[in-house]
C-alpha positions as CSV (number, residue, x, y, z in Angstrom):
1,M,35.7,-12.7,-17.0
2,K,32.2,-14.1,-16.5
3,N,29.3,-12.3,-18.2
4,N,26.0,-12.9,-16.4
5,G,24.0,-11.1,-19.0
6,F,23.5,-8.0,-17.0
7,N,24.7,-5.7,-19.8
8,N,22.7,-7.5,-22.5
9,W,19.3,-6.0,-21.8
10,S,17.6,-3.5,-24.1
11,I,14.5,-1.4,-24.1
12,E,13.5,-2.6,-27.5
13,K,13.2,-6.2,-26.4
14,G,11.0,-5.1,-23.5
15,D,13.5,-5.9,-20.8
16,Y,13.1,-2.6,-19.1
17,K,9.8,-1.8,-17.4
18,R,9.0,1.4,-15.5
19,D,8.7,1.2,-11.8
20,E,5.1,1.8,-10.9
21,T,5.8,2.9,-7.3
22,T,7.5,6.1,-8.4
23,T,4.4,7.6,-10.2
24,W,2.3,10.1,-8.4
25,T,-0.9,8.4,-9.3
26,F,0.3,5.2,-7.6
27,Q,1.4,7.2,-4.5
28,R,-2.1,8.8,-4.4
29,K,-3.7,5.4,-4.5
30,L,-1.4,4.2,-1.6
31,I,-2.3,7.3,0.4
32,R,-6.0,6.8,-0.3
33,K,-5.8,3.1,0.8
34,R,-4.0,4.1,4.0
35,R,-6.6,6.8,4.9
36,I,-9.5,4.3,4.3
37,K,-7.7,1.7,6.4
38,K,-7.1,4.2,9.2
39,S,-10.7,5.4,9.1
40,V,-12.1,1.9,9.3
41,L,-9.8,1.0,12.2
42,I,-10.8,4.1,14.1
43,I,-14.5,3.4,13.6
44,L,-14.2,-0.2,14.6
45,Y,-12.1,0.8,17.7
46,T,-14.7,3.4,18.7
47,I,-17.6,1.0,18.3
48,S,-15.9,-1.8,20.2
49,V,-14.9,0.6,23.1
50,S,-18.4,2.0,23.3
51,I,-20.0,-1.5,23.3
52,I,-17.6,-2.8,26.0
53,S,-18.1,0.3,28.2
54,Y,-21.9,0.0,27.8
55,L,-21.7,-3.6,28.9
56,I,-19.5,-2.8,31.9
57,F,-21.4,0.2,33.1
58,A,-24.9,-0.7,32.3
């Protein structure tokens, strides 16, 4: 039977690392980034629509 080393890992050697995406602080950072990105996109969209409508109807 071929042993590919899957069972030879250990926490003491540092093979195991915690997944950062499961922590609540990381999730809050992701939510904050999404909110900022959405806000910037909404502001840019509003500005561009208002400028285009001003140029068309002025």
